[in-house]
C-alpha positions in Angstrom: 99.7 109.4 122.4 98.1 106.7 120.2 97.1 107.4 116.7 94.9 105.3 114.5 95.9 105.2 110.8 92.6 106.5 109.7 93.2 109.7 111.8 96.6 110.5 110.2 96.9 113.6 108.0 97.2 112.7 104.3 98.9 114.9 101.8 99.7 114.6 98.1 102.5 116.7 96.5 103.2 117.1 92.8 106.8 117.1 91.7 108.2 117.1 95.2 111.6 118.9 95.3 111.4 119.0 91.5 111.0 115.2 91.3 108.7 113.3 89.0 105.0 112.5 89.5 103.0 112.6 92.8 104.2 111.7 96.3 101.7 110.6 98.9 102.5 111.5 102.5 100.9 110.1 105.6 101.9 112.3 108.5 102.2 109.8 111.4 102.6 112.7 113.8 102.8 116.4 112.9 105.6 118.7 114.0 103.1 120.5 116.4 102.4 117.2 118.2 106.0 116.3 118.7 107.9 117.7 121.7 111.2 117.1 120.1 113.0 118.8 117.3 111.4 116.6 114.6 110.2 118.5 111.5 108.7 115.5 109.7 107.6 112.0 110.7 105.7 110.4 107.7 105.1 107.3 105.7 105.8 108.2 102.0 104.5 106.4 98.9 105.9 107.0 95.4 104.4 105.2 92.4 106.7 103.5 89.8 108.8 106.0 87.9 108.1 108.8 90.5 110.7 110.5 92.6 111.6 113.2 95.1 114.2 115.4 93.5 117.7 116.1 94.7 117.7 118.6 97.6 119.9 119.6 100.5 119.5 119.3 104.3 121.0 122.3 106.0 120.8 122.4 109.8 119.0 119.1 109.9 119.2 115.4 108.9 116.7 113.0 107.2 116.4 109.3 107.6 114.7 107.1 104.9 113.8 103.6 106.0 112.5 101.5 103.1 109.4 99.4 103.9 108.4 98.2 100.4 109.6 98.4 96.8 112.8 99.3 95.1 114.6 102.6 95.1 117.6 104.4 93.6 119.0 106.8 96.1 121.6 109.5 95.4 123.1 110.3 98.8 125.4 113.3 98.1 126.8 111.7 95.0 126.8 108.1 96.3 124.2 106.4 94.1 122.8 102.9 95.2 119.8 100.6 95.0 117.8 100.1 98.2 115.0 97.7 99.2 113.0 96.7 102.2 115.0 97.0 105.4 117.6 99.4 104.0 118.1 102.9 105.3 119.9 106.2 104.4 120.8 109.1 106.6 121.5 112.5 104.9 122.2 115.8 106.7 124.7 118.5 107.7 124.5 120.2 104.3 124.5 117.0 102.2 121.9 116.4 99.5 119.9 113.4 98.4 117.1 112.2 96.1 115.1 109.0 95.9 113.4 107.4 92.8 111.0 104.4 92.6 112.9 102.0 90.3 110.5 99.1 90.8 107.1 98.0 89.5 105.1 98.5 92.7 104.7 101.6 95.0 107.8 102.5 96.9 106.9 103.0 100.6 109.2 104.3 103.3 109.3 106.1 106.6 110.9 109.6 106.5 112.0 111.4 109.6 113.6 114.9 109.6 115.3 116.1 112.8 116.6 119.6 113.4 120.1 120.2 114.8 119.0 123.2 116.9 
């Protein structure tokens, strides 16, 4: 399946997972389109000062791959700064959050896969 960017589903969420500000999500492929156990495959954009709040991943794991901008990530208590080309994997009951700590939009790919 080939998908043009203009045909991808766009969504805006306020205070995602009790975070700050708006988060823009571009669903690259929806869960219904994927034959595997992928719950989310999206490009996410967070403006400066915005965040996705601290939340757990039970029975699943999530990958963040940073494309643009600067982030502060709390990966189950391990807090670090990430930039383009960096990634984080959280799952199996662990929790995480991500905050845009830079002056431009933070953009990353997020993929959530289910264990069963």
